[in-house]
Each structure stands twice: as C-alpha cells, then as structure tokens.
C-alpha positions, -999 to +999 in steps of 0.1 A: +503-200+482+536-182+489+523-153+467+508-139+499+541-136+517+554-103+503+521-084+500+518-051+516+536-032+544+522-035+579+508-004+595+531+009+623+502+006+648+503-031+643+540-033+649+551-009+675+542-006+712+553+027+727+578+032+699+594-003+704+586-034+685+565-058+706+579-086+726+569-121+712+566-151+735+562-185+717+552-212+741+549-249+729+535-278+748+549-312+739+524-339+731+494-319+744+461-333+733+432-313+719+410-324+749+438-316+775+431-279+781+403-263+800+392-241+771+383-274+753+374-296+784+360-284+816+375-313+835+410-300+830+425-277+856+443-250+836+431-217+848+461-197+836+461-211+801+423-207+799+424-171+810+449-163+783+430-182+757+397-166+764+412-131+766+428-136+733+420-156+701+414-193+703+426-210+671+402-237+661+420-248+629+457-245+638+476-275+623+509-290+632+528-322+621+521-356+635+553-357+657+578-334+673+607-328+649+587-320+618+565-294+637+596-277+652+613-276+618+582-260+604+580-233+630+617-224+627+620-225+589+585-221+573+593-250+551+573-283+548+593-312+564+587-334+533+608-310+512+639-316+533+635-353+542+623-347+578+587-360+573+592-394+587+595-399+625+616-378+647+654-373+650+670-399+673+699-391+697+724-412+678+716-398+643+739-376+623+712-353+610+697-320+617+673-294+601+693-283+570+719-257+577+712-237+545+678-226+558+673-194+577+658-200+612+632-177+627+654-162+655+681-153+628+655-131+612+645-116+645+680-108+654+683-087+623+653-068+634+670-060+667+654-086+689+671-103+719+664-140+712+663-166+739+653-203+740+643-224+770+633-261+767+633-288+740+652-284+707+649-317+688+662-303+655+695-321+656+726-319+679+753-339+663+772-308+652+775-274+670+762-257+639+729-276+643+723-263+678+703-233+691+731-207+698+744-213+662+710-209+647+700-175+660+695-177+697+715-155+721+710-180+749+697-216+754+689-237+784+675-271+777+680-304+758+688-314+723+669-347+719+632-357+721+626-370+756+644-375+789+638-379+825+621-348+841+644-348+871+678-362+862+677-352+825+689-386+812+680-403+780+695-438+776+730-438+790+736-400+791+726-367+804+711-343+779+710-308+796+729-277+785+732-240+793+745-226+761+773-248+751+780-261+786+767-294+799+753-294+834+734-314+860+702-302+877+676-324+892+648-297+894+616-308+878+620-295+843+586-278+840+596-256+870+632-252+859+623-239+824+597-215+839+623-201+863+648-195+836+621-178+815+613-156+845+650-148+849+653-138+812+623-115+815+635-099+847+670-092+832+658-081+798+671-048+784+638-030+775+656-009+749+654-040+727+623-062+719+623-097+733+617-130+715+614-158+740+609-194+725+597-216+753+590-252+742+584-270+774+593-307+779+558-311+793+537-331+787+558-357+767+565-390+784+580-402+807+549-396+828+563-379+858+548-352+881+550-339+916+523-355+938+504-324+945+494-320+909+483-356+905+461-351+936+442-325+917+424-353+898+413-378+924+382-388+903+404-401+874+408-439+879+433-445+851+467-441+866+485-428+834+457-403+827+456-390+863+494-384+863+493-369+828+465-344+838+487-335+868+515-328+844+492-305+824+483-286+855+520-282+865+526-268+830+496-244+836+512-232+869+545-226+851+529-206+824+511-186+850+544-179+867+559-166+834+530-144+826+530-130+861+566-121+857+558-103+824+532-083+844+556-076+873+582-060+849+555-041+829+560-062+798+527-081+795+508-055+776+537-050+753+539-088+744+523-111+719+519-146+733+515-175+710+506-209+725+505-242+706+509-280+709+535-296+686+512-324+678+482-343+692+482-361+725+498-395+727+468-419+735+489-446+751+507-420+773+476-404+789+470-377+762+435-372+748+421-356+717+384-365+720+362-360+700+388-358+674+400-390+658+434-406+664+463-389+681+501-383+678+517-403+650+487-402+629+474-380+600+439-377+616+427-344+632+436-357+666+472-360+656+475-327+637+450-301+649+468-285+677+454-267+708+465-232+702+457-195+709+472-160+705+468-132+730+482-098+736+498-069+718+486-062+682+453-080+683+426-055+673+399-081+680+400-107+708+378-128+730+366-151+703+374-184+684+390-181+650+382-208+625+406-197+598+431-223+586+467-219+599+496-243+595+528-247+615+549-233+586+529-201+588+543-191+622+577-182+606+565-154+584+537-144+607+560-138+636+584-119+614+555-097+603+543-092+639+578-081+647+577-054+620+597-072+594+591-089+560+609-116+541+632-106+514+614-108+480+641-132+468+629-157+495+592-153+489+590-186+469+615-205+490+592-212+520+558-226+523+546-205+552+520-177+546+520-144+566+488-147+586+494-116+608+468-094+592+442-122+596+450-129+632+454-093+643+420-082+627+400-114+627+400-114+589+399-143+565+428-167+565+451-165+535+456-203+535+432-225+516+452-258+515+480-276+532+498-310+532+495-330+565+524-352+555+539-367+524+561-398+524+574-422+497+572-452+520+541-475+521+538-475+559+559-447+575+552-445+612+537-410+609+514-417+579+518-419+541+500-388+527+471-365+534+460-331+521+434-306+529+419-283+502+391-260+515+366-282+534+378-315+520+405-337+535+420-367+517+439-394+536+458-414+509+472-447+522+483-456+557+471-430+582+492-440+612+489-465+640+461-451+661+429-450+641+400-448+666+383-423+689+397-424+724+378-414+755+396-395+782+397-422+809+400-450+785+427-476+791+445-480+758+463-513+757+499-508+747+510-535+723+545-520+719+564-511+750+599-496+747+617-466+762+636-464+729+614-444+704+631-460+674+622-495+687+587-483+696+580-470+661+594-502+645+572-523+667+541-503+656+551-507+619+556-545+624+523-548+640+505-531+611+526-547+585+514-581+597+478-567+594+486-555+558+501-590+549+470-607+562+446-585+542+466-590+510+464-627+515+426-624+517+423-600+488+410-571+509+413-536+495+415-503+514+422-521+547+433-490+567+404-477+588+403-440+582+418-439+547+395-418+525+378-384+519+362-362+546+342-330+546+357-313+577+331-285+576+304-310+588+325-340+599+356-327+619+358-359+638+363-379+605+336-405+611+322-406+575+344-414+545+326-399+515+352-409+488+327-431+470+303-403+466+328-377+454+352-395+431+360-362+413+371-346+445+393-375+453+408-373+419+415-336+422+431-339+457+453-367+445+464-346+416+474-319+440+493-344+462+512-356+432+521-320+424+536-316+458+553-350+455+575-335+429+592-315+457+595-345+480+629-354+494+633-390+507+643-393+543+677-405+550+681-437+570+686-430+607+717-451+613+731-449+649+766-435+650+789-450+677+807-417+680+775-402+695+779-423+727+778-401+758+805-422+772+828-404+749+818-370+765+819-376+802+783-391+803+767-362+784+750-360+749+772-336+731+777-322+696+809-326+677+807-361+662+793-354+627 
C-alpha cells in the first residue's frame, strides 16, 4: 500500500493560496458517535459543524481505531498502532510509556515546511518523560492535558491536576470546551501571516465525565435519558466552540486560506451517552460503530465540494495527506516506513481512494479490551475472534445498563474483560463454538450495519482475509504491560501530573 506515498509532485495550485502554503486546522472530537452530529442525525443541534460539513466533503468511510491513544498515534505518525505495541487499550496516567520516540511526528514535518505549529487540547500519547510531550514532538506551543480524561472544570484526574501551558502546570476552572476554543482563537488572532498555520485542536469533548453548562442541556428537553440529554448538550457546546473558532478565522481573513479537517477519534461510548446508530457497537469494539468516524474536510484546495465521499480512508492516512496538502512529500527513504497513504489528490478532486484495505486492529491476546483482530479488503470485512464488549445496535435514547462502573479506566476495562471471560468459560464448558456475537464476515457494500454474517457462504473469502491478517501479524509488536509507577504520583509534583519520572 505504501507504494502510493511517493508518487507524483502536487500541482502548485493545490498547495498555495495567494503565494503562501494553506493553513491547516485539524479538529478532533473525543468519543463522538456516528449518530451524534446533525449531518447524520436531524435531532442533533450542531449548526456550525453541519454547515462546514455540507459546504465541504463529508467522509462516509473514514476509519479510526477503537479507542483514543491508538487513533492519535495513527494521526501523528502514519504507523499502525499494532506495529509499535499501542494497539491494546489506552495509555494510563501512571504508565511509563509513550508513542515511540524514534518516529517522526506530523508537526515535525510541517515545521520543516515552514509552518507555525500549535496544539490545544488532549494529548494522550504519553507524558512520563518530557521528550514524549507535545513541545518536544514538533509543536511550538501547547495548552491542554497529557492523559485521557479529567474533570472539565477543575482539570483533575485521580489525585492530581493535569493541565499545562507549554511546560508549565497551571490551574483554570473554565469549562474546557470554551477554554480550548478561546486559546485557538487567540492563536489565530496573533498568527504571523507570513507563515502558514497548523493548528491541532483535539477537544476534550465529548469524552466522559458527562459535564455541561445547563443552557446546552436545556436544548434537548425531549430526551428522557439523563446521560444522553447531557451528552447531547456537550455536543452542542462543542459545536458552538467550533463556530467561534471558524468565526475567528473569518475575522482575520484566514478562513478561505485554510483547510479544515474534522474527525472523531473513535465511535461513541454507548454507556456514556454516545450513539452510533444504525451502525453496530461503539467505542472499544471492532464494529463499524467503534471505528467508522464522523468526519469531513472543508476549505482550501478542494476542487469539488458539497457531496459525500465514499472512498476508504484510515487514520494513518492523515499524516502523509496533510503533508501533501501543505506542499510537502515524505522522503523516499521513508516511503516504506509508514502505513499511511497520501489521499490528498483523491480528497481534493473527488477521485478514487488509493486505499483498498486496512487493519482495524491486531492483537496477540485472546480477549484484549479493544478486540482481537479485524481486517477490511475491498467490500469485505472479517472480524476474527473477540470483537469487543459492546456487540449490539443501540438506539439513541436507550438506557444501556452499565455492569462495570469505575472512574479508573484501567479497572473499567478489566471489569469488562472479566465479564466476557466468564461468558467464554461458560461457553467452553458447554462446547459452544464461535460464541462471540458479531464474529464473522460481512459485505459492507450491502450490509454496513453488520447484521448478516456471511462467513459460511464465502469460506474462500474468509481464508484469504485470514491469510492477509497473518501477513500483517508478522509485523505485530506485543503491548507492554501497563504497570503503575509510584514515581508518577502527583503528590511528588505539587499536586500535578508532570513528566520527568521515566
């Protein structure tokens, strides 16, 4: 697949706006479900997001990983998480790991192209060592948090505050969705237009904890389920924040010179108010509901817009695609070192996607929390083994009973594994084969909601896709155990989560 990365030289008309490389704004929404945006669901109040999406190109087959860390690693490096041991779960605060330091991050490439690079929001790629953190990996500035979740107001996770401006810890009780938009607006307002801008804006919203100012919750009085009503309010607060950012781009005459990319990092979490209907499953699963992200592109460089693009795109593709949109190309020596494919020509012209297959996830464990293995080749998708803990189709206002309840993500995932391990043990005792609902083969061209397993009808296709998975498996790196390190304790750093202990 990587043979496409180094083909051709982009036309200058695709790259430059008024003689300067275009600005690139990459916006990520955390745990946003497929059914949680107005351009997929009329009940959602997201006028700013919808206007951007319909003005640009809605991406109907844009794939991400089942959880946060692997998707963000894919965006930044263009490398599949299973090749570096990041395919299982997320990075926890007390863990002495990060995205490998020998990989070149996207902002590092853009800096070499003359871009000012700024990040605002959630990192979640490791923070035990300064070299793991944003300003050491290509960003000129950073405001946000290192870990996976925290209180939207006081910025705490467990026993410490995780909030930083560059390398300095700070306290700020402003609702984070507003705070991050305000920082993005300030960056735009103060930007030196002699240089192009890359702004990476991965919002905390709409990841749990489910917290939102009352006026946004009040926008959904018809929703009876408490968590869903609040969650939808969080989405509308995010929409207002994005509208404020794009209004600022217009105010400073930068909107028409900017390419805006919007994507979820995984599917909606069905027990935390997120919804992916009619897709199956959700966050922490290999189903489409966990991995097909709500996404669009809009703005500078798009020759064709106002339509829905069905071409296949994976999270690893954004790395080379953004480099190409910025007027660069990867060194030929690195063409085979990443998994991403340059999709800029396809996106900018509406042409055929250069991707024909991808791996959803690949793990060596029998029951990893984010699923064992799955692959798509053309229209066929094979889920091989355990698909993850949420295996049904969830309606928007459905109350989803939570069997596992913990604010500690590590404990939460362990609880889900133990629940399903008991199911597996019971099935083995009864001699039941293929116990996992959803395990099998699907033709996504006619069954995007994965309701009909056709593996018995197409054994040759199953055999061929398993063969491909086994080829990929040769590149698999086993995840390291995430062992809590006492030195990480915020009590050692004045109550803050800080690098410097690994």
